[in-house]
N, C-alpha and C positions, 0 to 999 in steps of 0.2 A: 555741597560741591565738592567734587574731587578733581584735581588735575596732576599730572606727571611732569615735573620740572627737572631734567636730568633723572638722576636715580631716587629723586626724593617725591613722595606721594603728599599732595598737600590737602588736607581735610578742612573744609570751611563749614559752618554751622554746627546742628545739633547733632550728637551722637547718641541716639535715644532709641527706644523700642519703635516709634513712629518711622524713624528714618533707616533703621538697621538694614531691611532688604535692599531698599533703593542704594544704600552706601555699599552694601556688600558687592551688588551687580555691578555698580560703577566702578569698583576698584579692581573687579576680577582680572581683566585684560592688562591692567597696568603692573599687577603683582610680579610676574617675573622679570621685571626691570627695575623695580624699586629696592632700594637698600635700606631707605629709611622713611618714617612717617612724619611728617610735621603737623602738629596739633595745635599751633598756636592760635589758628583762627576758629577752633572749636568752641561754640558758646555755651553748650549744655551738654552734661553726659548723664547716662544711668548705668544699671549693670550691663546694659546691651553692649554698650561701648568696650567692655572688658571681653564680652564674647566676639566681637568684630575684630578685634586686634589679634586674639588667639586665633581666630578663623584664617586671618590675612597671612599671619606667620604660618600657618599649616599649608595654605595653598601656595605661599612663595617657597615653601620648603626649607625655609631657615629663618633665624631670628631676623626682626627688623628693628633698627635703631628708633625709638619714640623720641622727637624732638619737641621740645617746650609743651610738655603735657599739661592740661590745665590741673588746678589744686583739686578739683572734684575728682577726677580720674586717677590721682595720687591717693586721695582719700580711700575711694572705693577700692583699688589694689591692695591696700594694706589691711582695709577690713576684711576682704577676701582671702588674704594671705598669699598673693600673688604678684606682689611688687617685684620681687626678685626675678621671677620668671619673665616679666614684662621689661626687665632693665629698668624698673623705676626704683633705684635706691634713693635714699634720703640725701645724698651729695649731689644728685643731678638736679640742675638748674632748669 
């Protein structure tokens, strides 16, 4: 599920290959208004989550702040060497 609240796009559920297309389509209309993505309610991630986030940033035309990313997303971003590009520094909580 995706909901825009103010300038925050809230993502709930899995960000995996099985849900990637649905999430990409659901977020498309909200991206011009979003400044941040709240990932607190994300239950599962795989490498598709990384691709989704980069795609959303590209569609928005600017970096989007990632709030409360799950540990699995941080780990994947570190393994792929893209944590800095996503703004997922080791000091972010």
